[in-house]
C-alpha positions, 0 to 999 in steps of 0.5 A: 069692361070699363066705361072708358074701354067701351067708349074708346071701342065705339070711337074706333069702330065703324059707327056713324058720326053721331055715335062717335061724337057722343062717345068722345063727349062721354070720354071727356066727361069721364076725364073731367070727373076723374081729374076733379076727384084726383085733385080734391081731398076727401073728408077723412084726408082733411081730418088726418092732415093735422094729425100727420103734422103733429106726428111729424113734430113728435118724431126725432132721430130716435125710433118711436113705435106706433103704439108710443105715438098713439098714446101721445096723440090719444088715437088708436095704434092702427091709426097712428101706424097708418098716418106715420107712413104718410109723413114725408122723410120718415125712415123705418127700422126694426125695434126689439120690444121685450115681451112683444118681439120685433116691431117697426120703429119710425124716425127721421134719418 
């Protein structure tokens, strides 16, 4: 049971007014805390923002693999793969790579 479910159950139950007021206030505090979390960027998100912008400048209409982007940006392939998915307007296609099989290619349509 979450705090929200607990406090909502208290508000809806047959308890005295003081308990209901406390639960209502607690729900308001939960809502305020959650709204603040939703509207602020984490440290990692702030660090990744310039990388995402740089990836956007490297992409063209030709598909590029995450490993190619990683080499150009000097970051890991896993990080490049995760960040390229956050660039707006990116399309994905399968690219056959000799000796490696099929990999995802990222490009602007």
